[in-house]
N, C-alpha and C positions, 0 to 999 in steps of 0.2 A: 085334197093332198095338202100335207103340212108344209109350211114355209121352210126352206132350207137356208140357214143362216151360216155362211162361212166364218170361221174364227181362225185367224192366222196367228200363231204363237211365234213371236219374233224376239224373244229373249235370248240369253246366252252369249258367250264371249268367243267361242270357236277356237279355244287355245290349241287344239290338236292340228289346226291348219296354219299355225304360225310358220313363217313370217308374213304370209299373205293376209291371214285373218288376224286382226288385232282387237283389242277390247273396244276401242272406239269406232271400229269399222269391221265387224265380224263377218263370218262367211255368208250369212243370209243376204248380204248386200253386195256380194261379189258375183260376177259372171264366171262361175267355175266350169259349168258344162253348157256350151252354147252361148249365144249373145245376151240372153236375158239374165238378170241376176237371179238368185235362187228364190228370193221373195217374189219377184215378178213372175217367174215360172210357176210358182205355187198358186198365185191368183189366176194365171192364164189357164191352168188345168181345171180349175173349179168354176170359172166364169160361165161355161156353157150350161151348168146345172142350175143356175139361179139368177134371178134379177136383183137379189138383195146385195147391197154394198157390203164389203167385208167389215168385220170387227177385228182390229188388230191390237194384240197385247204386246207392248214393247216398253223398253226402259226410257226414261226421260231423256237420256243423252242421244237417243236414236230417233227421236220424234220427227225431225225434219227429213232424215234419210228415208224413213217409211213413207211420209207424205209425198216426197219428191218422186221416189221410184215408182210409186203406184200412179202418180199423175202422169209420168213419162209414158206409160203403156195405156193410158186412157181408162184406167179403172174408175168405177163410180167412187165418189168422195167417201172415204172410210171413216168410221168412228175409231179413233185411236186411243185405246186405254193405256195410260202411262203408269207404270209401276215405280214408285219412288225407290223401292228396293226389291231385289229378286226374292220370291217366296216359293218358287217351283210351280208345277202345273196345276195342282188342285185349286189353290187361291186364284191363279190366273183365269182358269175356266170359269170359276164362280163368279168372278167379276164380269166376264163376258156374258154369262147367263143372265145376270142382273141388267146388263145394258141391252140384251136382246129382248128382255121382257118389259123394258121401261115404257114402251108405247102400248102395252096391253096384250101383245102377242105372246105366243108361247111356241117358238120355232124349234125345228130340229137343228142342233148345232153340229156343224161338220168342223171338227177340231183338227187342224193340221199344223205341224211344225213347218216353219218356212225355210228350212235349210235341208230338205230332203230332195233327192232325184226320183222321179217317177218317169220311167221311159215310155211306158204304154199308156197314154193319157186316155184313149178310148176304153181300155180295160178298167182303168181307174173310175171313169165315169159310170160304166156299167156296174161296177161294184157298189158305188154309192147309191144308185137308183135301186139296186137289189136289196140293199140294207135298210132303205127308208121305211117300208112297212113295219119291220120288227122294231125299229126305233120309235115309230109313231105309236106302237102299242106298248111302249114302256121299257123296252130292253135297252141296256147300255151296250152299244155295239162297238167293238174294236175290230180293226182289220189285221188279220194274221197273215204274214208273208210266207207263202210256201217255201220251205228252205231248199237251198241249192247246194249246201255244204254243211259240214259239221262245224258251224260258226260258234265260237266261244265269246264273241264280243257283244252278243245280243241276249236279252231275256227271251224266254219261250212261253208259249201258251198251249196248254193241252186242251184239246177240244173234244167234246162228246161226239159219238158217231153221228152221221147224218149228212144232210145236204143243206146248202145255203147257210144262213145264220144259225148257229147251233150253240148250246150252252157252253160256257167255259168250265172245264173241270178244275183247272188250277193254273196259276202263274208260277213260273219257275225263274229263279235268279240265273244270271249268266253261268252256264255250266262249264265243267272242265272238258277237255277234248273227248275223253271216253264217254262221258254222259251224253255230250252233243252227238256223237256218233250213234249212240244207242237210240236217241230220239229220232235221228234221221232214218234209221233202219226200221223202227217200230211204226212210224207214220203217226198221224194225229197230233203232231207237235208243230207249231208255227212260230216264226220270229215275231216278237212284239214290235209293231211298227210305230206305236205312239200316235196313231191316228184314230179318232173316235167319231161316232155318230150317235147323238143322244138328245132326247128332248130337254130343253133348258130347265123346266120345272122339275122333271124327274131326276136330273143330276143334283139340283139343289136339295131335293127331298132325301136322296141317298146320302149326300154329303152331311146333311143335318143328322141323319141317323147315326153316322159313324164319327164325324168330326164337327160337332156343333160349334166348337171353338173357332174353327176356320170360318164357318158360315157367319158367325156373329161379327168377327172382326172384319170380314170382307164386306158385309152389309154396312157396317159403320164407315169404312173407308169409301165406299160408293156413295153413300148418303151425304157425306161431307166433302165429296169431290168438287173441285173447281173446274169449270168448263171454259175453254179458250178456243172458240172456233170448232175445229174437228178434234181437238185434243180434250181428253177427259183425265184430269190428274187426280188419281186416287189419293185420299187424305194420307199424308206421310206418317203422322203419329199412329193413326188407326192401323194402317197397313203394315207398318214396322212391327206392330204387336202381334201380327198374324203368324201362326206357326208355319213353318216351311214343310211342304209335303208334296208328294206327286200324286196324280190322280190314281195311279196303280195302287200305291200303298193305302191311300186315304179311302178309296171307294172300290175300285175294280176287284181287289183281292178279297174283299169282305162281302160285297153284295151278292144276293142270289139272282140278280137280274142281268149279270154279265153275259154278253154273247159275243161270238167271234165269227167273222166271215173270212174264210181263207181266200186269198187273192194271189194272182200272179201278174204283176203290173210293172216289172222292171224296176223294183224299189231298191234304193240304197241310201243310208243316212249320211253317206260322205263324212264319216267320222274320222278319217285319217287320210294322209296322202296316199297310202296304199289303196284305200277304198276309191279315192278319186282316179288313181290309175286304172283300176278295174272298170269304171264307168266311162272312161275316156277312149276315143278312137285310137287304135294302136296300129303301127306299121307291121310289116311282115316279120320283124325281129321283136315284136312285143313292146316297142317303145312308144310312149305317149308324150306329147309335149304341147306347150302353149307358148307362143312367142317365137323368137328368133333362135331356133335351136338346130345344131347340126350333130348328128349321131353317126359315129363311125365305129364299126366292129363292136357295137354295144347292144345289149339285149334287156328286155323286160324292165326298163328303167322309165322314170317320169322326170320331166324337167319343165319348170315354169320360168320364163325369162322376160325381163324388160330389155336387157341388152343382149348381145350375142353370147350364147352359151354353147360350148362344144363338149360333147361326150365322146371320149375315145377309149375303147377297150374296157368298158365297165358293164356290170351286171347287177340288176336288182338294186339300183340306186335311185334316190329322190334327190334332186337338185332344184332349189327354189331360190331365185335371185330377185330381190326387190331393191328399191333405191337405197335402203340403208342396212340391209341384212342379207345374209346368204346362209341357206340351210343345206348341209349335205348329210344324208342319212341312209343307212341300209333300209330297204323297204320293210324288212321284218322287225325293225326297231322304231318305227316312226310314232308309236304310241308314246314314246318317251319324249316327244317334242314338248308335251305338257310340262316336263321337268325343266326344259329350257326356259319356258315362260315363268315358271315359279322362281327360277334363279334370277331372272331379269327383274321381277317384282321385288324380290328380297334385296336386290341391289338398287332399287329405285330408278331403274333405267327406263327411259321413255319408249323404247322399242317394244315393250310389252303392251303398251296401250295405243300408241299412235304410230301412224305411218309418217314418213317425212312430209308427204302432202296431207295436210289436215283439213278435213271438211267441216265447214260451218254452214248455218242456215242461209247465209248470203252467197256462198260460193266456197272457195278454198284458198289456202296459202301453202306454198312449197318452200321450205328453207333450202335454198340451193347452195349457199355458202355461208360460212361464218369464221371469225377470227377474233383476235384480241380487240375488243372495242367496236366490232361491227358485225352486221348480219345482213345478208341479201336474200330477199323473198320474191317469189313470183306469185302475184295475187290475181285471183279471178273472181269477178263479181257478176252474178247472174243479171240478166235484163230486169230492170225494175227494183232490184234489191239495193239495200243500203246497210252500211255498217252502223254501229252505235256512234252517237256523239260522245267523244272520249277525250282523255288527255293522258300524258305520260310524264312522270316525274323525273325520269333519269335517262331518257333517250330522245333524240330527234329523228325525224324521217324525211327522206328525199324520195319523191315519186316521179317515175318516168312512165308515161302512157305508151303501150306497145300497140294496142288494138282497142277500138271502141271509144266511147266518150265517158270521161270521168267528171262528175260534179263534185266539187271540193268545197267544204265548209272549213274555213280557217279563222277562228274567232269570230269577227264580225263580217268577214268577207265570204261571199259565195261566188264561185266562178267555174267554168267549164274548161277542161283540157282535152286535147285531141292528140292522135298519134304523133309521137316525137316531141311532145311538150312536156314540161315538168314543173314541179313546185317543191317547196321546202316547208316542213312542219316543225317549228322550233319546240324545244323542250318546254312543257307546261301549256302549249297552245290547245284550246278546245278545237277539235276537228272531227270531220265526218267525211267518208267517202261513199258515193253512191253511183249507180249506173242508170242514167235517165233514158238510155237508148233501148233499142229492140235487139241488139247483138251483145254477146258476152264482152265484158271489159277485162282486159288484161294489162297489168302494169308491173314494173319492177319497183320494189321498195328497198332502199338502203338505209338500214338503221345504224345510228352511231351513238355511243354513250358508254357509261361505265357499268350499266346493267341492262340486259336485253331480254329478261325473262317475260313470259306471257302474263305474269301476274302484276306487272307494272302497268296497271291501267285503272282509270276511274271512268265509269260509265255515267253519263248525265241523262241520256235518253236512248232507249233501245226498243225496237218494234218486236223484238223476239223474247222479251220478257226476262232477259238476263239481268241480274243485279250487278 
């Protein structure tokens, strides 16, 4: 039996789930359905199928989120392929294929987006096992979702008649409502899930047939990659020269080896707040919520709250409240949320990219207050983690420890602080903060100065490879 190699695709910015999903912390890292994040849930549903550690393809800025979230659930140490720029799924899967074959094996790649919901994990695992013989024989298998409605937001796959894995007749772009209804009535059409099972070498061979330019640039980027522990950084110049294309356009729509296995696995791509409402547990009035929500005389609405949110006399609304933004939208208009993100980016507003709490390799910081000449942050440092040795040209910092132990470097002095103790970091002083303990460190930082931007920093030493 061929080796099954999971490949988790963790790119994408998740703009349609703003303000919860941000460019620096997109939806695959959020616990949108259940306690596990979507990345964690993706690994958990495939873990029973294989002993192989996952290959994860992610952006450089998300590398520590991927590593930490998989570590939290006890996943085997992954190989994390870092894309310096996004180039869509065809190059990403090619890089994963090269990594999978680097030790001389030629496994079956189970390619999974890391931001989808699959409710019936047992049915998913049964489907993968059923598709493995066809993939081992050289077929490029995709999983087609048996449609439950005339959905216009998905691409469709027309399959040849038969049972099990069957040949693909054609791929169809997102149809209009009348065409989607005709597909539903005709049968033999399935939603394109974006999940694939294919032998690594077979995929590269077919990609070479149709897009040799992609294969050449990905091979160059992989050959020149730098390796830092579990991180494999594809060469920036070579990968940036790679054309951007999806596996559907580059290979699946052209090859004569495409096969589809129809499945009913409770799948949803959670591509909007309306989709999240659909897969969430609803009360007797059709309301779904996350957090502290009270709904009175309201129906078919979704609310996500950090603080108390009350819905009174509303229908078909989406209300999402975060620390720094509130979204209120009609449920049938939530696809336009991406236009809000576009406006924020055009205005260079940070809410398009960052949450108020910003995650870093060592922990996080939350800007809880700011005014003219000052800023207050709540800083959390993981056990054993340390910030870079750094200095600031235009701000001083005051640190008050709330919980844990803080080891402070200030110029030539190194000392420990405990809860209710504090220190002062003058402008220009070389300093470092680290957590030598086994519990999280929390402190309050008060910055003062004439400029408080994050770019006022000079790093002298950094264990995370940041310049």
